[in-house]
NULUM-619834 format. One record per residue (C-alpha): residue number from 1; residue in three letters; z negated, y, x. Coordinates in steps of 0.25 Angstrom, whole numbers. Layout:
<atoms>
    i   aa      w      v      u
  NUM  Ala      Z      Y      X
...
</atoms>
This chain:
<atoms>
    i   aa      w      v      u
    1  Met    132   -475    126
    2  Val    142   -463    128
    3  Asp    136   -450    125
    4  His    149   -443    119
    5  Pro    149   -428    122
    6  Val    152   -416    112
    7  Ile    162   -407    118
    8  Val    159   -392    116
    9  Trp    172   -384    117
   10  Phe    169   -370    121
   11  Arg    180   -359    118
   12  Gln    176   -345    113
   13  Asp    161   -349    113
   14  Leu    157   -348    127
   15  Arg    142   -349    125
   16  Leu    130   -358    123
   17  Ser    122   -350    113
   18  Asp    126   -350     98
   19  Asn    137   -360    101
   20  Pro    139   -369     89
   21  Ser    148   -380     95
   22  Leu    139   -381    107
   23  Ala    126   -381     99
   24  Ala    132   -392     90
   25  Ala    136   -400    102
   26  Val    122   -399    108
   27  Ala    116   -403     95
   28  Ser    124   -416     94
   29  Gly    115   -421    105
   30  Arg    128   -426    113
   31  Pro    132   -422    127
   32  Val    140   -408    127
   33  Leu    153   -406    134
   34  Pro    156   -391    134
   35  Val    171   -388    136
   36  Phe    179   -376    138
   37  Val    195   -377    137
   38  Leu    203   -366    143
   39  Asp    214   -368    133
   40  Asp    226   -359    136
   41  Glu    235   -366    125
   42  Thr    233   -354    116
   43  Pro    245   -346    113
   44  Ala    248   -339    126
   45  Arg    246   -325    120
   46  Trp    232   -328    116
   47  Arg    227   -336    128
   48  Pro    214   -328    134
   49  Gly    218   -316    141
   50  Ala    215   -312    156
   51  Ala    202   -305    152
   52  Ser    197   -316    143
   53  Arg    200   -327    154
   54  Trp    191   -319    163
   55  Trp    180   -319    153
   56  Leu    182   -334    150
   57  His    180   -338    164
   58  Gly    166   -330    165
   59  Ser    162   -336    151
   60  Leu    165   -350    155
   61  Glu    158   -349    168
   62  Arg    145   -345    161
   63  Leu    147   -355    150
   64  Ala    148   -366    160
   65  Ala    136   -362    167
   66  Asp    128   -361    154
   67  Leu    132   -375    150
   68  Ala    130   -381    163
   69  Ala    116   -375    163
   70  Arg    113   -382    150
   71  Gly    119   -396    155
   72  Ala    133   -396    149
   73  Pro    144   -391    159
   74  Leu    156   -384    153
   75  Leu    169   -392    155
   76  Leu    182   -383    157
   77  Arg    196   -388    153
   78  Ser    209   -381    151
   79  Gly    221   -385    142
   80  Asp    224   -386    128
   81  Ala    211   -388    121
   82  Val    217   -398    110
   83  Glu    220   -407    122
   84  Val    208   -404    131
   85  Val    197   -406    121
   86  Pro    202   -420    116
   87  Ala    204   -424    130
   88  Leu    189   -421    133
   89  Val    185   -428    121
   90  Arg    192   -441    126
   91  Ala    187   -439    141
   92  Thr    172   -437    137
   93  Gly    171   -445    124
   94  Ala    166   -433    116
   95  Thr    164   -435    102
   96  Ala    163   -421     97
   97  Val    170   -407    101
   98  Phe    163   -395     96
   99  Trp    168   -380     97
  100  Asn    167   -367     91
  101  Arg    178   -361     83
  102  Cys    189   -351     88
  103  Tyr    197   -343     78
  104  Glu    210   -340     86
  105  Pro    222   -346     79
  106  His    226   -355     91
  107  Ala    211   -360     92
  108  Thr    210   -363     77
  109  Asp    223   -371     78
  110  Arg    219   -378     91
  111  Asp    205   -381     86
  112  Arg    210   -387     73
  113  Arg    219   -397     80
  114  Leu    208   -400     90
  115  Lys    198   -403     80
  116  Ala    208   -412     72
  117  Asp    211   -420     85
  118  Leu    197   -422     89
  119  Arg    193   -427     76
  120  Ala    204   -436     76
  121  Leu    198   -442     89
  122  Gly    185   -444     82
  123  Val    179   -432     89
  124  Asp    169   -423     81
  125  Ala    176   -409     83
  126  Glu    168   -397     77
  127  Ser    170   -382     78
  128  Phe    159   -372     75
  129  Asn    159   -357     73
  130  Gly    154   -351     86
  131  Gly    162   -338     86
  132  Leu    161   -330     73
  133  Leu    150   -326     63
  134  Phe    159   -331     52
  135  Glu    170   -341     51
  136  Pro    183   -334     47
  137  Trp    185   -343     35
  138  Glu    171   -340     30
  139  Val    173   -325     27
  140  Arg    182   -323     15
  141  Asn    183   -313      4
  142  Arg    180   -315    -11
  143  Ala    194   -321    -13
  144  Gly    192   -331     -2
  145  Asp    202   -324      7
  146  Arg    200   -319     22
  147  Tyr    197   -305     25
  148  Lys    207   -295     31
  149  Ala    198   -283     32
  150  Phe    185   -282     41
  151  Thr    175   -275     32
  152  Pro    175   -285     20
  153  Phe    176   -296     30
  154  Trp    164   -292     37
  155  Lys    156   -289     24
  156  Ala    160   -303     20
  157  Cys    154   -308     33
  158  Leu    141   -301     31
  159  Arg    139   -308     18
  160  Leu    140   -321     24
  161  Pro    127   -328     29
  162  Glu    123   -322     42
  163  Pro    128   -329     55
  164  Ser    119   -340     60
  165  Ala    109   -337     71
  166  Pro    114   -340     85
  167  Val    110   -353     92
  168  Pro    104   -353    106
  169  Ala    111   -360    117
  170  Pro    107   -374    120
  171  Glu     97   -375    131
  172  Arg    103   -388    136
  173  Ile    116   -395    133
  174  Arg    118   -410    136
  175  Gly    130   -411    144
  176  His    141   -422    145
  177  Ala    139   -431    157
  178  Gly    154   -435    157
  179  Thr    160   -421    157
  180  Pro    174   -422    163
  181  Ala    180   -413    174
  182  Gly    184   -399    170
  183  Asp    191   -387    175
  184  Ser    186   -376    184
  185  Leu    184   -363    177
  186  Ala    189   -356    190
  187  Asp    202   -364    189
  188  Trp    205   -358    176
  189  Gly    208   -345    182
  190  Leu    202   -336    171
  191  Arg    198   -325    181
  192  Pro    208   -316    188
  193  Thr    209   -317    203
  194  Arg    221   -309    208
  195  Pro    220   -298    204
  196  Asp    205   -299    199
  197  Trp    206   -289    188
  198  Ala    193   -294    181
  199  Gly    183   -285    189
  200  Gly    181   -276    177
  201  Leu    178   -288    168
  202  Arg    168   -293    178
  203  Asp    161   -280    178
  204  Ala    161   -278    163
  205  Trp    157   -292    158
  206  Thr    149   -305    159
  207  Pro    156   -316    152
  208  Gly    147   -327    146
  209  Glu    136   -330    136
  210  Ala    125   -323    145
  211  Gly    134   -311    146
  212  Ala    136   -311    131
  213  Arg    121   -311    128
  214  Asp    118   -300    138
  215  Arg    129   -291    132
  216  Leu    123   -293    118
  217  Arg    109   -290    123
  218  Ala    114   -277    129
  219  Phe    122   -273    117
  220  Leu    110   -275    108
  221  Ala    100   -268    117
  222  Asp    109   -256    122
  223  Ala    121   -254    113
  224  Leu    119   -259     99
  225  Pro    111   -247     94
  226  Gly    122   -237     97
  227  Tyr    134   -247     93
  228  Ala    137   -241     79
  229  Ala    137   -227     84
  230  Arg    144   -228     98
  231  Arg    152   -241     98
  232  Asp    165   -233     97
  233  Gln    162   -225    110
  234  Pro    169   -233    122
  235  Ala    161   -226    133
  236  Val    148   -231    126
  237  Asp    143   -245    129
  238  Val    138   -249    115
  239  Thr    148   -260    111
  240  Ser    144   -274    112
  241  Arg    155   -279    122
  242  Leu    152   -293    116
  243  Ser    166   -296    112
  244  Pro    170   -304    124
  245  Tyr    158   -312    123
  246  Leu    160   -315    108
  247  His    175   -319    111
  248  Phe    171   -329    121
  249  Gly    159   -334    113
  250  Glu    149   -330    123
  251  Ile    140   -325    112
  252  Ser    141   -329     97
  253  Pro    143   -319     86
  254  Arg    131   -325     79
  255  Ala    123   -321     91
  256  Ile    128   -307     90
  257  Trp    126   -306     75
  258  His    111   -310     76
  259  Ala    108   -301     88
  260  Val    114   -289     80
  261  Ala    114   -291     65
  262  His     99   -290     63
  263  Arg     97   -277     70
  264  Thr     94   -268     58
  265  Thr     86   -256     63
  266  Gly     90   -242     67
  267  Asp    103   -241     75
  268  Asp    104   -256     77
  269  Ala    107   -258     62
  270  Ala    120   -250     62
  271  Ala    124   -254     75
  272  Ala    122   -269     72
  273  Thr    130   -268     59
  274  Lys    142   -261     66
  275  Phe    141   -271     78
  276  Leu    141   -283     69
  277  Ser    153   -277     61
  278  Glu    161   -278     75
  279  Val    157   -293     76
  280  Gly    162   -294     62
  281  Trp    175   -288     66
  282  Arg    176   -299     76
  283  Glu    174   -309     65
  284  Phe    184   -302     57
  285  Cys    195   -303     68
  286  His    192   -318     69
  287  His    193   -319     54
  288  Leu    207   -312     54
  289  Leu    212   -321     66
  290  Phe    207   -334     59
  291  His    214   -330     46
  292  Phe    226   -323     52
  293  Pro    229   -331     65
  294  Gly    242   -322     68
  295  Leu    233   -310     70
  296  Pro    235   -309     85
  297  Glu    250   -309     84
  298  Gln    254   -305     70
  299  Asn    252   -292     62
  300  Leu    243   -295     50
  301  Arg    250   -284     43
  302  Ala    265   -289     43
  303  Asp    270   -275     41
  304  Phe    267   -273     56
  305  Asp    277   -283     60
  306  Arg    287   -272     58
  307  Phe    280   -262     66
  308  Pro    289   -255     77
  309  Trp    280   -258     89
  310  Ala    285   -252    103
  311  Asp    288   -260    115
  312  Asp    283   -252    127
  313  Ser    278   -260    138
  314  Ala    275   -247    146
  315  Leu    266   -241    135
  316  Leu    259   -255    133
  317  Ser    256   -255    148
  318  Ala    251   -241    149
  319  Trp    241   -245    137
  320  Gln    237   -258    144
  321  Arg    234   -251    157
  322  Gly    226   -239    151
  323  Arg    237   -229    155
  324  Thr    241   -223    141
  325  Gly    236   -209    144
  326  Tyr    226   -210    133
  327  Pro    212   -211    140
  328  Ile    204   -218    129
  329  Val    215   -229    128
  330  Asp    217   -230    143
  331  Ala    201   -231    145
  332  Gly    201   -243    135
  333  Met    213   -250    141
  334  Arg    206   -248    155
  335  Gln    193   -253    150
  336  Leu    200   -265    145
  337  Trp    207   -268    158
  338  Arg    195   -266    166
  339  Thr    184   -273    157
  340  Gly    192   -282    148
  341  Trp    186   -274    136
  342  Met    188   -261    128
  343  His    179   -253    119
  344  Asn    183   -256    105
  345  Arg    186   -242    101
  346  Val    195   -240    112
  347  Arg    202   -254    109
  348  Met    206   -248     96
  349  Val    211   -235    102
  350  Ala    219   -242    113
  351  Ala    225   -252    103
  352  Ser    229   -241     93
  353  Phe    235   -233    105
  354  Leu    244   -246    109
  355  Ile    248   -249     95
  356  Lys    250   -235     89
  357  Asp    252   -225    100
  358  Leu    261   -235    108
  359  Leu    266   -243     96
  360  Ile    264   -256    104
  361  Asp    262   -269     96
  362  Trp    247   -272     95
  363  Arg    249   -286    100
  364  His    252   -280    114
  365  Gly    238   -274    114
  366  Glu    232   -286    108
  367  Ala    238   -294    120
  368  Trp    233   -284    130
  369  Phe    219   -285    125
  370  Trp    219   -300    124
  371  Asp    222   -301    139
  372  Thr    212   -290    144
  373  Leu    200   -290    134
  374  Val    188   -299    138
  375  Asp    185   -300    123
  376  Ala    200   -303    119
  377  Asp    198   -311    106
  378  Leu    210   -315     98
  379  Ala    204   -311     84
  380  Asn    198   -298     88
  381  Asn    210   -293     97
  382  Ala    221   -296     87
  383  Ala    213   -291     75
  384  Gly    209   -278     83
  385  Trp    224   -275     87
  386  Gln    229   -277     73
  387  Trp    218   -269     67
  388  Val    222   -257     76
  389  Ala    237   -260     74
  390  Gly    235   -259     59
  391  Ser    242   -273     58
  392  Gly    230   -282     55
  393  Ala    219   -284     45
  394  Asp    210   -273     42
  395  Ala    218   -265     52
  396  Ala    217   -250     55
  397  Pro    228   -243     48
  398  Tyr    240   -241     57
  399  Phe    239   -226     56
  400  Arg    225   -226     61
  401  Ile    230   -222     75
  402  Phe    219   -220     85
  403  Asn    221   -206     93
  404  Pro    216   -210    107
  405  Val    212   -196    111
  406  Leu    203   -194     98
  407  Gln    198   -208    100
  408  Gly    194   -205    114
  409  Glu    188   -192    111
  410  Arg    180   -197     99
  411  Phe    174   -210    106
  412  Asp    174   -206    120
  413  Pro    171   -191    119
  414  Asp    166   -189    133
  415  Gly    177   -198    139
  416  Ala    167   -207    146
  417  Tyr    175   -220    142
  418  Ile    188   -213    147
  419  Arg    181   -209    160
  420  Arg    177   -223    163
  421  Trp    190   -230    161
  422  Val    200   -219    164
  423  Pro    193   -213    176
  424  Glu    205   -204    180
  425  Leu    202   -195    168
  426  Ser    187   -195    171
  427  Ala    187   -180    175
  428  Leu    194   -175    163
  429  Pro    184   -168    153
  430  Asp    180   -174    140
  431  Ser    190   -164    133
  432  His    202   -170    139
  433  Ile    199   -184    144
  434  His    204   -190    131
  435  Arg    217   -182    132
  436  Pro    220   -179    146
  437  Trp    234   -175    143
  438  Thr    229   -162    137
  439  Ala    220   -158    149
  440  Pro    224   -145    156
  441  Asp    231   -147    169
  442  Ala    219   -141    176
  443  Met    209   -151    169
  444  Leu    218   -162    173
  445  Leu    218   -157    188
  446  Gln    203   -155    188
  447  Ser    201   -169    182
  448  Asp    211   -176    192
  449  Val    220   -181    181
  450  Lys    235   -181    183
  451  Leu    241   -186    170
  452  Gly    252   -195    173
  453  Glu    246   -199    187
  454  Thr    231   -202    186
  455  Tyr    231   -204    171
  456  Pro    244   -206    163
  457  His    250   -197    153
  458  Arg    249   -202    138
  459  Ile    259   -213    136
  460  Val    261   -208    121
  461  Asp    257   -195    113
  462  His    247   -200    103
  463  Gly    252   -191     92
  464  Val    266   -195     94
  465  Ala    262   -210     95
  466  Arg    254   -209     82
  467  Asp    266   -203     74
  468  Arg    275   -214     80
  469  Ala    265   -225     76
  470  Leu    263   -220     62
  471  Ala    279   -219     61
  472  Ala    280   -234     65
  473  Tyr    269   -238     55
  474  Lys    277   -231     44
  475  Thr    289   -240     47
  476  Ile    281   -253     44
  477  Thr    274   -247     32
  478  Arg    288   -242     26
  479  Gly    293   -256     28
  480  Ala    281   -262     21
  481  Ala    283   -253      9
</atoms>
């Protein structure tokens, strides 16, 4: 008698613990065939960027080892999943395909078509929630409509039943004896070679489920008590840095929730509440993307379609390279390039600078972050950029324009963050490290800083740029009146 397998299609859930589709396959008693499909048939603009592809290689390497150790080797295939998965069903005689849901527009469309195609073949096709605390369609206001503001959304989430406890990884997985040949991970070319620009990423990160567990453990032990008070200080390591692990599904939000939510004593209580609200922001971003699938490319506020953006490739390049002349912006952009990550406070400052000081369309910044962030997530990235621009849901008002000097002085008062990422300014005293153009010539000479040579002049004057941005905003508000 043929023992037909269950295919478990891994996507953004590259873990064994608290993985609903894998747990369901193991519980079926049938052989399990784990599969990952490198599907580059997504819209070209939203194929995984270079930093994400680097992370994906490491994550798949570790997932494959974990699965093989439990008896079910990971099969790798590339191509359009709508064609690859049914072909595997026919080749293996699989009678079921299980996966965990993704919420990007192209993924929901693809999965809907694939589910219909598989069921038409008589195959059991089931999807599960492995990536969110609450499904986007579960959270509705009293009128039954979707939310467009975070605070009421999160309050509504907290009124729902608590997320279920995470499920441990299976100790043993019965593999499929007739697994067909697959691709070699090395042949996919996910890692850079010439030049190999990923040294900083290797130094900063350990992709994979074990790395996620270690990161959560370190955050809870060392950083959580100070999180609420110091999370905006980029030089202090109190943020969780769990975002790439969440994006690739190397840890589930349920595991994080249950590790944090019941810490109710002392400093931990306030920190837990604040940290979980950031997990809630991730939920809100996916809620928005699900209900507004144009979020990554279209202004949610239609009046911003008339905004007079500037088209200046030289200014955009200076921002990308961390050569704006504003130390807090440059430090963030260099941290991003070196490590594939940027502190959240600095992300907001850098985004505001691009959009409002330089008048460059937020979509250019979104695209750069998409390519360079290891935690590049379509929902978070799009919602974050539209929030800063003022064009999105629950957005900061456009006239809230971050002053990069004051932001640096407030959140990096001793310049430690600047000195780490902009070392050419490291000898400047605290009084001038955030505004080197105001330093006396003697101080610049003593600090070995030559403006325009070792460190760039400001590419714009913030005061002038702020007035220009507000004038541009008035042109669309007048048009809407």
